[in-house]
N, C-alpha and C positions, 0 to 999 in steps of 0.2 A: 777669511777672517771672521771669527765668531765672537759675538759680544753678548754678555749677560749683564743685566742690571739688577740691583737689589735695593730694597727700601724697607722701612719698618714704621708701624703706626699703631696707636692705641687710642680709641675714642677720638678719632680725628675730626668727626663732625661736631661733636660737643665742644672741642677745644679750638675749632676754627682753623684747622690746617687745610691748605690747598693740596691735599695728598693725591686726589684724583688728577689734578693738573700736573703734579710732579711726575706721576707715572706716565701720563700721556705725553709729556714733553720729551721723554727719552725713548719712547717706543719706536720712533722712526730709525733709531740707531741700533736697535737690539733684536736679537733672536729670541730672547726671553727676558721677562722681568719678574723677579722673585719678590713677593710682597709678604713680609712677616707681620702678621696681624695679632696683636696682643688681645687678651680677653676684654672685648669692648662691649659696652651696653647701649650704644647709640646708633647701630646700623652701619658701622664702618665696614665690616666684612661684606655685608650685602651690597654696599655701594661699589666696592671693588669688583664683586662678582658681576655687577651690572655693566661693567666696561665691556664685557662679552668679547674678550680678545683671547684667543688660544695661547698667545705668548705670555699672558699674565698668569702666574702660578702662585697660589696662596699657601703660606705655611702658618699654621695656627700655633700660638704660644700662650702660656699663662705667666704673667709677670710675677716675679718673686718680690712681694712687698717688704720682705725683710732686708732686701738688697738696697740699703739706703746710705750709700757712701760715694761721693764724687761722680755721680751720674754713670756708674759702671753698668747699670742696667741697659743703657743705650748702646754701649759697645758690645754687650752680650747679644742683644737683639740684632745688631749689625752683623756680628760674626755668624749668627744662625743663618742670616740671608746669604752671606758669602758661601757657607758650607753647602747650601742647597743649589748653588749655581752649577751649571753643567761642567763636568770635569774637562771637557775639550774646548771650553771657551778660552779665547786668547786674552781678552780684556774684560774687566768687571767695572761697571759704572755704578757708583753709589750716589743715589739721589735721595735726600732726606725729605720728609713729609712737608716741610715748609720751604722747599726750594724748587725752582722751575728753570729749565733750560730754555733759552730764547730760540725760537724757530730759525732766526737768522744765522745762528751759530752752528746748526746741525752739520752743514757741509764742512765747516772748519774742523769740527770735532772728528768727523769721520776721516778727513784727510790726515789729521795728526795721528790717529790710531794706525792708519795705514803706513804713514811715514816712519813711525818708530816701532812698528811691529817686529821687525827683525834686528832691533838694536837692544839687546838684553840689558845693557847698562841703564836704559831708561825704564825705571820701575813704576813710574806713575806720571800722570799728566795733571798739571796745576791750572786751576781756573781762577779768574778774577771774580770776586764777590761784590755784589751790590746789596748792602744790608739796609733794607728800608725800615723806616722808623716813624711811628705815629700815624702816617697815612701813606698813600702811594706816591705822594709828591716829593717826599724827602728821604734821603738816605744818609747813613752814618759812615763817613770816610775815615774816622779817626782810629787811633791805635787801640781803643777799647774793643774794637771788633776785628775779627780776622778778615783781612782784605784779600787773602788768597788761601785756597784750600785744595788739597788733593781730592779729586772726585773720580778719577779713573786709575785703576791699578792693574798690574798683571795678575793673572790667575795663578797665584803662588801660595801654597798652604802656610808658608812662613810669614806671610804678610797678614797682619791682623788689625782690626780696629783698635784705636789707641784711646785710652782713658774714657771720656764720655762720648765717644764716636766723633771727636773733633777732627780726627785724621787717621792716618795709618802709619804703622812702623813694621819693620822686619824683626822677627824673634827667632833665636836659635831653637827655643822650645816654645812653640805656639801655645801650649797648654798653660804656660805661666805668663801670658800676656798681661794679666792684671797685676802682676807682681814686679815684672822687670821693666826697664826703660826701653829696651829694644834699640834698634838703629833707625835713624831717619832715612826715608827713601830718597833715592836720586831721581829727580823729576825734571821734566821739561815744561816750562810755562807755555800755554797755548793761548791764542787770541779768541777766547770764548768766555762767556759770563754765566754765572749762576745768580739768579734773582732770588734773594733770600727775604722771606716775608715773616720771620719769626715775631717781629714787633709791629705787625700791621693787623690789628683785629679790633673789633669794638671793645672799648675799655673794660666792660664787664667780662667779656670772653677772655681778654688778655689776662685779667686778674685770675680767673679760673686756671688758665694755663700756667701762670707763675706759681700758684699754690701747688699745682700738681708737680711742677719741676722741683719745688722745695723738698717734696717727699723723696725725690730721687737723688738728692745731694747730701741731705743731712739727716742724722738719726733724730728720733723724737725729742731727746733731751737737748738738742741744739736748734730745733726748729719750732718756733712759737707761732702757731697760726693766728692766735688772737692779736699778737703784735703786728703781724702783716695786715690783718683785717683793719686794725685801727689806723694804720698808716695810709692805706689805699681807699678805705671807705667803699663806695658802691662800684668803683671801677679803678683800673690801673692808672697810676700817675705817669702820664707820658712826658712829664717835664723834667725827668732826670737824665739830661743829656749834657754832653760837653759841647759839641757843635755838629751841625747838620748841613747838608747842601741840597739845593733844589735839583731835582732830576729833570733833565731836559730831553731825555730820550723817549723811547716807546717801550712799554712793557710787553711781555709775551702776549700773543693773541689769546692764549688760553686763559689769561688772567683778566681779560677785558670785562667779563660779566661781574667779577668781584669788584673791579674798580668802579663800574657803573652803579653797583649796589652799595657802595660806601656811604653810610648815612650818619657818621659821627664826625665831630669837629676836632681838629687838631691845629693849633696855631703855633708856629715856631717863632720864638722870640730869642734871638741870639744873646740878649742881655741877661737872660734868666738861666744861664748855664751854671753847672756845678763843677767847673773845672778846678783842679788843684793848681797851685803855683807851678809844679813840675809839668803838668799837662799844658799849661799856657806857654811855658818855655818851649816845649817840644812842638807845639803848634806853630809858634813863631819860627822855629828852625825849618819846619816843613814849608812854610810860606816863603821863606827866603831861598831855600834850596830846591824845593819841589820833591824832596825825599823825606821818608819817615825813618828816623834813626832808632836803633835798639829795639825793634819790634820782635816779638816772638815768632819764630819760624819752625814749624814742625816738618821740615823737609830740607833737602839740599838741592839747589838748582844746579843743573849741568848744561 
């Protein structure tokens, strides 16, 4: 069984991404890791080079700044990574620059890939996501965040990154992946977690990251930087949440230096939520039944 991984990053140091930890977290499972590095100004490429691992292969790209709609630049960069994976790889592991696989789950992931290797109906493997918010103590378990995502797919040219690299779908004509809806992949959920740190950064860094994201989703006439600046001031407002939960587990070992270096304050006050009446009703149903209803699923469980 041959496994390739792929990731993409641009200005990862400046924007506070744990991209080196993301790469290192999947290396024990992989024969190669393709890292697509956009035109960075902060030493991101040099940092990846310094991993000094022959399995890590860099692909250089220049981001198209005119591509400002729906985050499609992210799926474009993801697909570049997929296209540079070895043709004889059986599985492709997609790890994003703000995601880390826990070392405790490596054996489980390897076993799942071996178990489903010769079951072609299984097109991908589904991971549980822990979406941390504010700091490393709280995560967001609500329907506002994707609680499961496909992170391992078969090496199939008809499978492409979907929309803003949120997941994957199968397309009859892969060249039109940005125009067509495609077909949801048939997946098996596995007992493994992705630790997602998109909303865990110093407030000033998080603000920079959100400003950058805005440029990737909206054209200039729909994205007013001054309005965003006025709203958030010196740093990102971490109090725009519905509800959070205290994390009682252990973070990946690779993230421990980041956790120890955390020097900003975040205080969770459940009473200061911004939930809509609908969200409050759905949360009540979840508390009563233990299930989340009517959530978006970009996959088909089998």
